[in-house]
RODO-2510 file (C-alpha; in nm, 4 decimals, decimal comma):
residues 610
     n   res          X          Y          Z
     1     m     0,0691     5,5178     0,5030
     2     l     0,0247     5,3339     0,1523
     3     d     0,1694     5,5134    -0,1559
     4     v    -0,1040     5,3940    -0,3854
     5     d    -0,3948     5,5402    -0,5769
     6     p    -0,7059     5,5977    -0,3512
     7     a    -0,9135     5,3758    -0,5491
     8     h    -0,6675     5,0851    -0,4728
     9     h    -0,6095     5,1710    -0,1111
    10     d    -0,9073     4,9619     0,0547
    11     v    -0,8178     4,6567    -0,1595
    12     v    -0,4530     4,6822    -0,0812
    13     e    -0,5322     4,7053     0,2743
    14     i    -0,7549     4,3923     0,2739
    15     i    -0,4840     4,1927     0,1025
    16     a    -0,2247     4,3333     0,3550
    17     v    -0,4137     4,1962     0,6348
    18     l    -0,5594     3,8429     0,4982
    19     g    -0,2686     3,7307     0,2821
    20     p    -0,3584     3,5344    -0,0446
    21     t    -0,7068     3,5952    -0,1136
    22     e    -0,9059     3,4552    -0,3984
    23     i    -1,0578     3,7262    -0,6374
    24     a    -1,3836     3,5430    -0,5967
    25     e    -1,4288     3,6460    -0,2529
    26     l    -1,3114     3,9958    -0,2759
    27     d    -1,6343     4,1709    -0,3251
    28     d    -1,7849     3,9679    -0,0157
    29     l    -1,5002     4,0997     0,1729
    30     g    -1,4913     4,4331     0,0773
    31     g    -1,8170     4,5150    -0,0816
    32     p    -1,9213     4,5720    -0,4511
    33     g    -1,6365     4,6986    -0,6603
    34     t    -1,3533     4,5432    -0,4659
    35     t    -1,2714     4,2925    -0,7586
    36     t    -1,2710     4,5749    -0,9975
    37     a    -1,0318     4,7677    -0,7764
    38     a    -0,8080     4,4580    -0,7494
    39     q    -0,7670     4,4136    -1,1137
    40     d    -0,6652     4,7754    -1,1415
    41     a    -0,4023     4,7438    -0,8455
    42     i    -0,2731     4,4320    -1,0227
    43     d    -0,2114     4,6429    -1,3442
    44     a    -0,0678     4,9149    -1,1320
    45     g     0,1763     4,6632    -0,9810
    46     h     0,0634     4,6955    -0,6306
    47     l    -0,0961     4,3285    -0,6310
    48     a     0,0203     4,0367    -0,7905
    49     l    -0,2028     3,7299    -0,9195
    50     r    -0,1334     3,3534    -0,8422
    51     a    -0,2542     3,1775    -1,1506
    52     e    -0,2603     2,8425    -0,9802
    53     d    -0,5265     2,9275    -0,7332
    54     a    -0,6598     3,2643    -0,8666
    55     a    -0,5559     3,4357    -0,5577
    56     v    -0,3990     3,7856    -0,5171
    57     t    -0,1080     3,8966    -0,2929
    58     l     0,0751     4,2034    -0,2220
    59     a     0,3597     4,2350    -0,4772
    60     s     0,6243     4,2757    -0,1923
    61     g     0,6037     4,0566     0,0876
    62     v     0,8167     4,3136     0,2968
    63     r     0,5570     4,5743     0,2379
    64     a     0,2589     4,3441     0,3054
    65     a     0,4120     4,2655     0,6481
    66     r     0,4701     4,6371     0,7150
    67     v     0,1171     4,7350     0,6235
    68     c    -0,0532     4,4570     0,8256
    69     d     0,1401     4,5503     1,1431
    70     a     0,0235     4,9231     1,0958
    71     l    -0,3405     4,8342     1,0564
    72     r    -0,3045     4,6108     1,3679
    73     r    -0,1957     4,9039     1,5617
    74     d    -0,3917     5,1621     1,4410
    75     q    -0,7279     4,9906     1,3224
    76     p    -0,7542     4,6675     1,5196
    77     d    -1,1456     4,6568     1,4871
    78     r    -1,1217     4,6893     1,1140
    79     v    -0,8509     4,4073     1,1021
    80     a    -1,0696     4,1878     1,3418
    81     q    -1,3897     4,2219     1,1324
    82     l    -1,1924     4,1644     0,8091
    83     l    -1,0521     3,8306     0,9679
    84     r    -1,3982     3,7291     1,0919
    85     r    -1,5479     3,7720     0,7714
    86     q    -1,3049     3,5851     0,5867
    87     a    -1,2827     3,3080     0,8199
    88     d    -1,6575     3,2828     0,8000
    89     l    -1,6571     3,2804     0,4123
    90     r    -1,3834     3,0248     0,3688
    91     l    -1,5435     2,8064     0,6505
    92     v    -1,8562     2,7720     0,4081
    93     s    -1,6594     2,7568     0,0847
    94     g    -1,3411     2,5501     0,1964
    95     r    -1,1202     2,7753    -0,0521
    96     l    -0,7581     2,8118     0,0209
    97     d    -0,6959     2,7677     0,3853
    98     a    -1,0521     2,7299     0,4712
    99     g    -1,0297     3,0455     0,7193
   100     l    -0,7609     2,8713     0,9429
   101     t    -0,5083     3,1384     0,9227
   102     a    -0,7770     3,4140     1,0086
   103     a    -0,9125     3,2209     1,2953
   104     r    -0,5829     3,1569     1,4507
   105     t    -0,5131     3,5068     1,4046
   106     l    -0,7941     3,6093     1,5958
   107     g    -0,7298     3,3351     1,8476
   108     d    -1,0834     3,2064     1,8012
   109     l    -1,0570     2,8370     1,9187
   110     e    -1,4049     2,7693     1,8449
   111     r    -1,3884     2,8753     1,4662
   112     t    -1,0489     2,7063     1,4380
   113     a    -1,2272     2,3700     1,5526
   114     r    -1,5075     2,4036     1,3243
   115     i    -1,2824     2,4652     1,0102
   116     i    -1,0731     2,1251     1,1179
   117     d    -1,3814     1,9537     1,1843
   118     r    -1,5252     2,0348     0,8165
   119     w    -1,1904     2,0692     0,6249
   120     g    -0,9101     1,8863     0,7929
   121     v    -0,8838     1,6290     0,5207
   122     d    -0,8565     1,9079     0,2564
   123     l    -0,6079     2,0959     0,4601
   124     a    -0,3959     1,7900     0,5286
   125     h    -0,3475     1,7389     0,1480
   126     g    -0,2490     2,1030     0,0801
   127     p     0,0180     2,3472     0,1824
   128     y    -0,1730     2,4388     0,4870
   129     a    -0,1131     2,0809     0,6499
   130     a     0,1359     2,1991     0,8816
   131     a    -0,0619     2,4748     1,0114
   132     m    -0,3732     2,2599     1,0519
   133     y    -0,1609     2,0009     1,2640
   134     a    -0,0264     2,2628     1,4753
   135     a    -0,3662     2,4069     1,5435
   136     t    -0,5167     2,0732     1,6314
   137     l    -0,2331     2,0240     1,8971
   138     d    -0,3303     2,3630     2,0480
   139     l    -0,6935     2,2930     2,0729
   140     p    -0,8744     2,1876     2,3819
   141     v    -1,0052     1,8169     2,3592
   142     e    -1,3469     1,9474     2,4885
   143     l    -1,4145     2,1101     2,1575
   144     a    -1,4456     1,8007     1,9805
   145     a    -1,7366     1,6790     2,1730
   146     d    -1,9669     1,7675     1,9004
   147     l    -1,7216     1,7676     1,6132
   148     p    -1,6418     1,4134     1,4971
   149     g    -1,4067     1,5391     1,2235
   150     l    -1,1979     1,7141     1,4846
   151     a    -1,2442     1,3949     1,7218
   152     f    -1,1060     1,1709     1,4476
   153     r    -0,8109     1,4021     1,3969
   154     l    -0,7330     1,4203     1,7796
   155     e    -0,7357     1,0284     1,7673
   156     d    -0,5055     1,0365     1,4763
   157     i    -0,2275     1,2169     1,6633
   158     g    -0,2730     1,0458     2,0012
   159     r    -0,4673     1,3259     2,2095
   160     l    -0,7791     1,0774     2,2204
   161     p    -0,7860     0,7082     2,2271
   162     v    -0,8733     0,5582     1,8965
   163     g    -1,2369     0,4518     1,8963
   164     t    -1,3548     0,7293     2,1356
   165     t    -1,5736     0,8846     1,8707
   166     p    -1,8204     0,6438     1,6630
   167     v    -1,7954     0,6418     1,2907
   168     r    -2,1346     0,7241     1,2253
   169     l    -2,2384     0,6500     0,8561
   170     p    -2,6124     0,6182     0,7011
   171     p    -2,6937     0,2671     0,6727
   172     t    -2,9166     0,2326     0,3730
   173     a    -2,9482     0,4069     0,0438
   174     d    -3,2402     0,6058     0,1632
   175     e    -3,0741     0,7785     0,4615
   176     a    -2,7544     0,8018     0,2606
   177     e    -2,9376     1,0005    -0,0080
   178     a    -3,0989     1,2163     0,2587
   179     e    -2,7823     1,2842     0,4257
   180     f    -2,6035     1,4014     0,1039
   181     a    -2,8762     1,6197     0,0387
   182     r    -2,8438     1,8069     0,3741
   183     n    -2,4623     1,7966     0,3994
   184     g    -2,2977     1,6801     0,0871
   185     d    -1,9995     1,4557     0,1277
   186     i    -1,8988     1,5962     0,4654
   187     r    -1,9500     1,2738     0,6674
   188     l    -1,7833     1,0832     0,3869
   189     r    -1,4916     1,3211     0,4115
   190     q    -1,4709     1,2907     0,8040
   191     a    -1,4781     0,9028     0,7450
   192     l    -1,1513     0,9175     0,5985
   193     l    -0,9415     0,9817     0,8871
   194     p    -1,0639     0,6923     1,1086
   195     l    -1,0024     0,4753     0,8089
   196     v    -0,6654     0,5963     0,7746
   197     t    -0,5551     0,5733     1,1435
   198     r    -0,6805     0,2169     1,1723
   199     r    -0,4935     0,1124     0,8616
   200     r    -0,1869     0,2893     1,0003
   201     l    -0,2107     0,0787     1,3246
   202     g    -0,2726    -0,2580     1,1440
   203     r    -0,6358    -0,2718     1,2679
   204     f    -0,7282    -0,3627     0,9025
   205     e    -1,0718    -0,5333     0,9527
   206     e    -1,1976    -0,2310     1,1251
   207     a    -1,0876    -0,0290     0,8531
   208     m    -1,2645    -0,2439     0,5946
   209     e    -1,5793    -0,2042     0,8171
   210     i    -1,5626     0,1494     0,7526
   211     v    -1,5190     0,1120     0,3755
   212     r    -1,8178    -0,1140     0,3772
   213     a    -2,0252     0,0953     0,6170
   214     a    -1,9525     0,4060     0,3691
   215     a    -2,0748     0,2329     0,0680
   216     p    -2,4121     0,3890     0,0670
   217     l    -2,3178     0,7371     0,1292
   218     a    -2,0387     0,6864    -0,1494
   219     e    -2,2987     0,5691    -0,3954
   220     a    -2,5221     0,8693    -0,3012
   221     s    -2,2100     1,0952    -0,4166
   222     v    -2,2145     0,9550    -0,7600
   223     y    -2,4486     1,1579    -0,9451
   224     p    -2,2644     1,4566    -1,1355
   225     w    -2,5238     1,7339    -1,0972
   226     y    -2,4319     1,7464    -0,7218
   227     g    -2,1169     1,9207    -0,8555
   228     d    -1,8599     2,0195    -0,5781
   229     r    -2,0601     1,8480    -0,3060
   230     g    -1,9272     1,5164    -0,4132
   231     r    -1,5828     1,6307    -0,4941
   232     i    -1,4380     1,3703    -0,2261
   233     l    -1,5483     1,0783    -0,4176
   234     p    -1,2460     0,9727    -0,6242
   235     y    -1,0155     1,0161    -0,3215
   236     w    -1,2520     0,8300    -0,0995
   237     h    -1,2317     0,5345    -0,3358
   238     l    -0,8551     0,5455    -0,3892
   239     q    -0,8405     0,5309     0,0131
   240     a    -1,0758     0,2629    -0,0039
   241     g    -0,8586     0,0740    -0,2441
   242     i    -0,5282     0,1277    -0,0429
   243     t    -0,7335    -0,0325     0,2529
   244     a    -0,8197    -0,3222     0,0734
   245     q    -0,4827    -0,3634    -0,0532
   246     v    -0,2816    -0,3583     0,2487
   247     a    -0,5925    -0,5900     0,4202
   248     g    -0,4838    -0,8321     0,1647
   249     d    -0,7931    -0,8092    -0,0773
   250     l    -0,6256    -0,7166    -0,4131
   251     t    -0,9552    -0,7933    -0,5892
   252     a    -1,1424    -0,5529    -0,3879
   253     a    -0,8620    -0,2950    -0,4160
   254     r    -0,8520    -0,3304    -0,7906
   255     t    -1,2280    -0,2580    -0,8115
   256     s    -1,2020     0,0439    -0,5828
   257     f    -0,9049     0,1966    -0,7660
   258     l    -1,1196     0,1336    -1,0987
   259     t    -1,4094     0,3468    -0,9482
   260     a    -1,1597     0,6210    -0,8278
   261     w    -1,0433     0,6305    -1,1941
   262     t    -1,3635     0,6870    -1,3228
   263     h    -1,4487     0,9775    -1,0979
   264     r    -1,1015     1,1135    -1,1562
   265     e    -1,2326     1,4411    -1,3138
   266     r    -1,3663     1,5499    -0,9574
   267     d    -1,0371     1,5087    -0,8072
   268     p    -0,9920     1,7791    -0,5272
   269     y    -0,6362     1,7748    -0,4813
   270     g    -0,4611     1,7218    -0,8209
   271     f    -0,2928     1,4104    -0,7708
   272     v    -0,5772     1,1646    -0,7370
   273     a    -0,5683     1,0543    -1,1109
   274     r    -0,1945     0,9989    -1,1077
   275     g    -0,1910     0,8126    -0,7859
   276     t    -0,4871     0,5908    -0,8737
   277     a    -0,3193     0,5189    -1,2225
   278     g    -0,0069     0,4163    -1,0324
   279     k    -0,2003     0,1845    -0,8024
   280     l    -0,3675     0,0194    -1,0924
   281     a    -0,0411    -0,0227    -1,2660
   282     l     0,1101    -0,1928    -0,9438
   283     v    -0,1921    -0,4162    -0,8924
   284     e    -0,1845    -0,5238    -1,2552
   285     a     0,2089    -0,5925    -1,2136
   286     l     0,1422    -0,8113    -0,9364
   287     r    -0,1141    -1,0221    -1,1144
   288     g     0,1274    -1,0410    -1,4155
   289     a    -0,0791    -0,8446    -1,6484
   290     y     0,2223    -0,6676    -1,8037
   291     a     0,0290    -0,4794    -2,0871
   292     a    -0,2371    -0,3432    -1,8720
   293     s     0,0238    -0,2448    -1,6025
   294     v     0,2160    -0,0619    -1,8807
   295     g    -0,0978     0,1235    -1,9936
   296     w    -0,1588     0,2397    -1,6605
   297     l     0,1920     0,3749    -1,6158
   298     d     0,1305     0,5713    -1,9266
   299     e    -0,2097     0,7017    -1,7614
   300     a    -0,0088     0,8127    -1,4712
   301     a     0,2459     0,9902    -1,6967
   302     r    -0,0155     1,1672    -1,8709
   303     a    -0,2018     1,2561    -1,5381
   304     g    -0,0950     1,5875    -1,3360
   305     r     0,1657     1,5919    -1,0657
   306     r     0,1675     1,7909    -0,7605
   307     p     0,5525     1,8010    -0,6391
   308     d     0,4480     2,0748    -0,4145
   309     l     0,2449     1,8473    -0,1769
   310     w     0,4096     1,6168     0,0851
   311     v     0,1722     1,3288    -0,0816
   312     d     0,3675     1,3530    -0,4130
   313     g     0,6718     1,1228    -0,2607
   314     f     0,4060     0,8450    -0,1989
   315     v     0,2752     0,8545    -0,5393
   316     e     0,5932     0,8501    -0,7012
   317     s     0,7437     0,5524    -0,4925
   318     n     0,4603     0,3446    -0,6135
   319     l     0,5328     0,4182    -0,9683
   320     t     0,8942     0,3151    -0,8824
   321     a     0,7984    -0,0066    -0,7520
   322     v     0,5892    -0,0710    -1,0787
   323     r     0,9106    -0,0210    -1,2767
   324     a     1,1277    -0,2319    -1,0652
   325     l     0,8955    -0,5075    -1,0798
   326     h     0,8736    -0,4957    -1,4617
   327     a     1,2640    -0,4674    -1,4618
   328     i     1,2860    -0,7893    -1,2465
   329     d     1,0411    -0,9859    -1,4432
   330     g     1,1799    -0,8849    -1,7727
   331     l     1,5478    -0,9321    -1,6372
   332     d     1,6027    -0,5843    -1,7415
   333     r     1,9702    -0,4688    -1,7195
   334     e     1,8688    -0,1644    -1,5141
   335     a     1,6560    -0,3673    -1,2435
   336     d     1,9250    -0,3012    -0,9867
   337     q     1,8743     0,0639    -1,0402
   338     h     1,4938     0,0434    -1,0158
   339     v     1,5142    -0,1377    -0,6998
   340     r     1,7728     0,0832    -0,5510
   341     a     1,5492     0,3643    -0,6273
   342     m     1,2429     0,2131    -0,4057
   343     p     1,2151     0,3142    -0,0440
   344     h     1,3582     0,0387     0,1745
   345     p     1,0887    -0,1938     0,3188
   346     s     1,2089    -0,1301     0,6649
   347     q     1,0841     0,2251     0,6443
   348     r     0,7453     0,3041     0,7833
   349     g     0,5194     0,3177     0,4871
   350     e     0,1846     0,1328     0,3892
   351     q     0,3820     0,0093     0,0737
   352     w     0,6557    -0,1928     0,2727
   353     v     0,4926    -0,5386     0,2039
   354     v     0,5096    -0,4896    -0,1698
   355     h     0,8605    -0,3236    -0,1422
   356     l     0,9862    -0,6400     0,0700
   357     w     0,8554    -0,8661    -0,2030
   358     i     0,9934    -0,6931    -0,4784
   359     q     1,3307    -0,6896    -0,2921
   360     v     1,3327    -1,0430    -0,2033
   361     r     1,2363    -1,1392    -0,5609
   362     h     1,5266    -0,9343    -0,6933
   363     a     1,7768    -1,0948    -0,4583
   364     l     1,6735    -1,4542    -0,5334
   365     t     1,6933    -1,3821    -0,9151
   366     r     2,0505    -1,2612    -0,8585
   367     g     2,1187    -1,5706    -0,6642
   368     d     2,1985    -1,3754    -0,3251
   369     t     1,9917    -1,5654    -0,0894
   370     a     2,1657    -1,4508     0,2119
   371     y     2,0566    -1,0765     0,1273
   372     a     1,6991    -1,2058     0,0654
   373     r     1,7069    -1,3812     0,4125
   374     r     1,8626    -1,0635     0,5700
   375     i     1,6396    -0,8012     0,4139
   376     v     1,3368    -1,0015     0,5538
   377     e     1,4877    -1,0291     0,8998
   378     d     1,5747    -0,6582     0,9005
   379     t     1,2038    -0,5604     0,8002
   380     m     1,0412    -0,7612     1,0407
   381     a     1,2477    -0,6088     1,2975
   382     a     1,1982    -0,2679     1,2060
   383     q     0,8150    -0,2755     1,1309
   384     r     0,5678    -0,2853     1,4246
   385     t     0,4523    -0,6376     1,5116
   386     a     0,0674    -0,5597     1,4545
   387     l     0,1602    -0,4885     1,0880
   388     t     0,3439    -0,7823     1,0169
   389     r     0,0819    -1,0337     1,1654
   390     a    -0,2204    -0,8919     0,9721
   391     g    -0,3451    -0,8097     0,6344
   392     l    -0,1507    -0,8406     0,3309
   393     a     0,1665    -0,9012     0,5399
   394     a     0,0298    -1,2079     0,7104
   395     a     0,0143    -1,3732     0,3656
   396     v     0,3228    -1,2389     0,1763
   397     v     0,5811    -1,2810     0,4607
   398     p     0,5339    -1,6298     0,5164
   399     l     0,5346    -1,6827     0,1346
   400     l     0,8662    -1,4972     0,1257
   401     w     1,0126    -1,7060     0,3930
   402     s     0,9025    -2,0300     0,2189
   403     d     1,0567    -1,9108    -0,1049
   404     v     1,3668    -1,8094     0,0711
   405     h     1,3993    -2,1561     0,2295
   406     l     1,3324    -2,3275    -0,0887
   407     a     1,6205    -2,1293    -0,2433
   408     t     1,8666    -2,2618     0,0110
   409     g     1,7397    -2,6057    -0,0283
   410     q     1,5165    -2,6437     0,2971
   411     a     1,2216    -2,7960     0,1709
   412     n     1,0715    -2,8927     0,5080
   413     r     1,0928    -2,5318     0,6092
   414     a     0,9701    -2,4169     0,3008
   415     l     0,6528    -2,6324     0,3309
   416     a     0,6198    -2,5533     0,7093
   417     a     0,6042    -2,1709     0,6325
   418     l     0,3048    -2,2162     0,4085
   419     g     0,1072    -2,4013     0,6937
   420     g    -0,2257    -2,1945     0,7595
   421     v    -0,1171    -1,9065     0,5215
   422     p    -0,4052    -1,7582     0,3052
   423     d    -0,3364    -1,8406    -0,0790
   424     l    -0,2783    -1,5312    -0,2331
   425     a    -0,4176    -1,5512    -0,5875
   426     g    -0,2503    -1,9055    -0,6203
   427     t     0,0948    -1,8116    -0,5056
   428     g     0,1283    -2,0267    -0,2204
   429     r     0,0112    -2,3321    -0,4064
   430     v     0,2575    -2,2698    -0,6784
   431     l     0,5178    -2,2573    -0,4097
   432     r     0,4070    -2,5801    -0,2632
   433     a     0,3795    -2,7461    -0,5992
   434     r     0,7220    -2,6199    -0,6907
   435     t     0,8728    -2,7589    -0,3571
   436     l     0,7130    -3,1080    -0,4269
   437     l     0,8475    -3,0917    -0,7664
   438     l     1,2193    -3,0604    -0,6514
   439     t     1,1585    -3,2955    -0,3691
   440     g     1,0733    -3,5643    -0,6461
   441     e     0,6918    -3,5719    -0,5314
   442     h     0,6147    -3,5308    -0,8958
   443     e     0,2390    -3,6370    -0,8846
   444     a     0,1695    -3,4384    -0,5943
   445     a     0,3487    -3,1340    -0,7669
   446     l     0,1239    -3,1977    -1,0628
   447     t    -0,1967    -3,2102    -0,8501
   448     a    -0,0945    -2,8757    -0,6893
   449     a    -0,0200    -2,7052    -0,9776
   450     e    -0,3256    -2,8054    -1,2049
   451     t    -0,5370    -2,6690    -0,9132
   452     v    -0,3910    -2,3222    -0,9912
   453     v    -0,4485    -2,3341    -1,3458
   454     q    -0,7958    -2,4309    -1,3081
   455     d    -0,8689    -2,1577    -1,0548
   456     s    -1,0320    -1,8574    -1,1971
   457     t    -0,9168    -1,6346    -0,9140
   458     a    -0,5492    -1,7260    -0,9406
   459     s    -0,3427    -1,4365    -1,0829
   460     r    -0,1864    -1,4643    -1,4394
   461     r     0,1496    -1,4602    -1,2784
   462     s     0,0837    -1,7663    -1,0754
   463     v    -0,1048    -1,9579    -1,3472
   464     t     0,2185    -1,8997    -1,5696
   465     e     0,4558    -2,0241    -1,2915
   466     a     0,2193    -2,3301    -1,2230
   467     l     0,2173    -2,4141    -1,6088
   468     l     0,5995    -2,4384    -1,5930
   469     v     0,5806    -2,6536    -1,2777
   470     i     0,3456    -2,9087    -1,4586
   471     a     0,5542    -2,9114    -1,7536
   472     a     0,8733    -3,0062    -1,5405
   473     a     0,6509    -3,2897    -1,3555
   474     r     0,5185    -3,4246    -1,6675
   475     h     0,8490    -3,4251    -1,7994
   476     a     1,0034    -3,6193    -1,4884
   477     t     0,7162    -3,8725    -1,5090
   478     g     0,7785    -3,9472    -1,8835
   479     d     0,4765    -3,7765    -2,0246
   480     r     0,6530    -3,5694    -2,2837
   481     p     0,3536    -3,4863    -2,4990
   482     g     0,1857    -3,3403    -2,1848
   483     a     0,5313    -3,1727    -2,0773
   484     v     0,5469    -2,9942    -2,4133
   485     e     0,1685    -2,8821    -2,4251
   486     a     0,2216    -2,7228    -2,0660
   487     a     0,5441    -2,5558    -2,1523
   488     q     0,3990    -2,4150    -2,4844
   489     r     0,1314    -2,2723    -2,2628
   490     g     0,3650    -2,1508    -2,0049
   491     v     0,6147    -1,9947    -2,2469
   492     a     0,3459    -1,8205    -2,4573
   493     r     0,2319    -1,6514    -2,1401
   494     a     0,5707    -1,5655    -2,0238
   495     q     0,6317    -1,3888    -2,3586
   496     e     0,2860    -1,1898    -2,3129
   497     q     0,3887    -1,0792    -1,9604
   498     n     0,7352    -0,9859    -2,0748
   499     a     0,8538    -1,2447    -1,7805
   500     p     1,1429    -1,4528    -1,8977
   501     r     1,2428    -1,4784    -1,4981
   502     a     0,9404    -1,7203    -1,4761
   503     l     1,1534    -1,9876    -1,6700
   504     a     1,4408    -1,9689    -1,4008
   505     t     1,1792    -2,1176    -1,1394
   506     v     1,2030    -2,4748    -1,2812
   507     p     1,5061    -2,6886    -1,3564
   508     r     1,6767    -2,5720    -1,6632
   509     t     1,7733    -2,9088    -1,7676
   510     t     1,3865    -2,9771    -1,8303
   511     l     1,3746    -2,6745    -2,0494
   512     d     1,6760    -2,7350    -2,2521
   513     d     1,5352    -3,0912    -2,3324
   514     l     1,1974    -2,9439    -2,4626
   515     v     1,3445    -2,6375    -2,6418
   516     t     1,3042    -2,7731    -3,0178
   517     e     0,9232    -2,8400    -2,9519
   518     v     0,8424    -2,5355    -2,7811
   519     p     0,7963    -2,2149    -2,9862
   520     g     0,9804    -1,8917    -2,8239
   521     l     1,1372    -2,1115    -2,5603
   522     a     1,4981    -2,0760    -2,7001
   523     d     1,4382    -1,6865    -2,7178
   524     l     1,3453    -1,6602    -2,3500
   525     l     1,6501    -1,8995    -2,2446
   526     d     1,8918    -1,6909    -2,4535
   527     v     1,7582    -1,3728    -2,2363
   528     l     1,8577    -1,5937    -1,9244
   529     d     2,1830    -1,6792    -2,0494
   530     r     2,2702    -1,3171    -2,1742
   531     r     2,1724    -1,1858    -1,8229
   532     g     2,3555    -1,4637    -1,6441
   533     i     2,0575    -1,5975    -1,4615
   534     t     2,0878    -1,9622    -1,3638
   535     d     1,8325    -2,1789    -1,1697
   536     i     1,6799    -1,9862    -0,8774
   537     y     1,6129    -2,2884    -0,6838
   538     p     1,8231    -2,6087    -0,6387
   539     k     1,7744    -2,8961    -0,9024
   540     s     1,6485    -3,1198    -0,6186
   541     v     1,6111    -3,0827    -0,2447
   542     d     1,5406    -3,3312     0,0338
   543     l     1,2285    -3,3776     0,2149
   544     v     1,2368    -3,5256     0,5511
   545     s     0,8982    -3,7192     0,6501
   546     v     0,8429    -3,8051     1,0043
   547     t     0,5527    -3,9988     1,1746
   548     r     0,3187    -3,8466     1,4405
   549     r     0,4967    -4,0224     1,7078
   550     e     0,8249    -3,9014     1,5760
   551     r     0,7172    -3,5322     1,5773
   552     d     0,5808    -3,5686     1,9414
   553     l     0,9078    -3,6911     2,0382
   554     l     1,0873    -3,3923     1,8689
   555     e     0,8725    -3,1489     2,0596
   556     d     0,9480    -3,3606     2,4123
   557     l     1,3303    -3,3733     2,3245
   558     a     1,3065    -2,9765     2,2494
   559     s     1,1312    -2,9271     2,5730
   560     g     1,4490    -3,0800     2,7752
   561     l     1,2707    -3,3714     2,9113
   562     s     1,4674    -3,6948     2,9839
   563     l     1,3865    -4,0320     2,7845
   564     p     1,2492    -4,1794     3,1115
   565     e     1,0333    -3,8681     3,1514
   566     i     0,9170    -3,8734     2,7935
   567     a     0,8295    -4,2389     2,8343
   568     k     0,6300    -4,1908     3,1336
   569     a     0,4526    -3,8713     2,9789
   570     n     0,3442    -4,0757     2,6630
   571     f     0,2807    -4,4317     2,8666
   572     v     0,5267    -4,6274     2,6651
   573     s     0,8567    -4,7984     2,7614
   574     v     1,2006    -4,6119     2,7510
   575     n     1,3004    -4,8901     2,4853
   576     t     0,9981    -4,7494     2,2744
   577     v     1,1304    -4,3914     2,3109
   578     k     1,4883    -4,4950     2,2211
   579     t     1,3537    -4,6984     1,8858
   580     h     1,1796    -4,3637     1,7803
   581     l     1,5023    -4,1686     1,8687
   582     a     1,7244    -4,3857     1,6556
   583     s     1,4642    -4,3487     1,3559
   584     l     1,4991    -3,9827     1,3879
   585     r     1,8791    -3,9985     1,4057
   586     r     1,8995    -4,1922     1,1059
   587     k     1,6247    -3,9742     0,8983
   588     l     1,7907    -3,6348     1,0332
   589     d     2,1515    -3,7756     0,9946
   590     a     2,2352    -3,6658     1,3395
   591     r     2,4544    -3,8519     1,6057
   592     s     2,3128    -3,7053     1,9292
   593     r     1,9632    -3,5981     2,0659
   594     d     2,0999    -3,2221     2,0530
   595     a     2,1933    -3,2684     1,7004
   596     v     1,8314    -3,4245     1,6138
   597     v     1,6677    -3,1063     1,7800
   598     l     1,9096    -2,8597     1,6011
   599     r     1,8603    -3,0615     1,2530
   600     a     1,4852    -3,0674     1,3079
   601     q     1,4716    -2,6798     1,3649
   602     l     1,6719    -2,6088     1,0584
   603     l     1,4464    -2,8210     0,8430
   604     g     1,1584    -2,6821     0,9834
   605     l     1,0064    -2,9911     1,1720
   606     l     1,0387    -2,7781     1,4674
   607     d     1,0000    -2,4048     1,5328
   608     p     1,3281    -2,2676     1,6188
   609     t     1,2082    -2,1125     1,9445
   610     d     1,1014    -2,4450     2,0738
***
């Protein structure tokens, strides 16, 4: 059946039956001397060595299939014995497919279940991902009763309700150390799936609770003398950082990413170092720390890439977003190209909020407010509601709406969008200060902007933009020395951050008046001129103020009540209602009650759904 030297016969049959097989497991499969026979068979051209995973295969795939079919027909007991042996060996080691192919070939559902329970995370990030998911679909749900790793995967694909299986993690350092001594990082690996499942569904607080609960076990995995028993550690911290990022805690995200980078040498999959460096590059770019962001981009370029894995696309899209943000801040001529290379924010992916923020920022820089509005609307329509109302999106989306409203001159709507929204590293307060500045509320703008500058938790980006608002507010109030001092600080930071775009966020007339007294300002303004960038926001906008009684009347008018009904409901006369209505018509420049309601909705004094 085999035209090979008798010394090579057995090892060639083993490889024909089992497929790609690591040299390290050959003696366990075929007995002493099998490894030596394999080396001889490689030299003779019967076997080929895959350098990337030290696995041997038959040199001819067609021949391998023919030999395997013959062995299954003529020696089924030997084939079954080899398959069981390989499945058991790989279940312990986790090498290659962790024994999944052999277990499925045997039709051994229990073995398959144990393999997915123990090694499902590793299989999901390698070339056997599709086979693992197919096997999970075929397994009876009952097999997951005592296999939490399998149960979590069944929850992830919808075969069990999410939350069916408790995420049990040791709560104390002593218990975590004992667990790790017994089982290594298996429970940390298994906790990854419920973490990602809840994150994908927008249940960010539950996901963060898993991160917090896993802290003792992650800490117990740190010590390097544990070797392969703690290999999941850098990937765990990478996923913990992504969880914190989408949950809206960028400080915690940065801490987790730095921890993942510290342990990158344990990377079990070959992409964690590049992925972590990319995440740090993005976090620093969002904060406005340009030099640090560029440094992490360089680290990502030096780290290994795994284009053979499906996760590679997500890693690369993150790096593309960083380059796009750098280009927008720096008014690079290639900004359009970088932005087009990003995934559209309406696509399902955990970076959609960041992609949306970058797209809106780019559109407003180009003066295309219509596109900025449209892409927010399209993205909100495409993304699941649970994802748009929680985590990072709950803070960023209202900020984007506020930005778009201000760029179109709608100060009331800009301020209304900020109501009750978490202040993301000072971004919300900067938007409020900028809106107040453009409405002529200079003292209020100054106060709001100064709180950002004095806040140690505010991002560098926010502080830079706040200093420029302060410069414009002081200039408007006649405090020229104060304006010059704030402008000098803001311009110096804009230069350091390679962010000439920041200067387009305050009135150009102010900057032109200060240009001779602020070093470096002329150069940055020249960049704006050469790129054709004008003021992102109007030089001034109207802010309509209404009394509490007038706001109540607006809500009653929007509800469709008649004036007598409104008077009765509020225990006032019809004439009083008419007086308040006349005041609203004057403030809103509206001739009828319907026009009053419509104008109030446009300005943000009423919710458009009212």
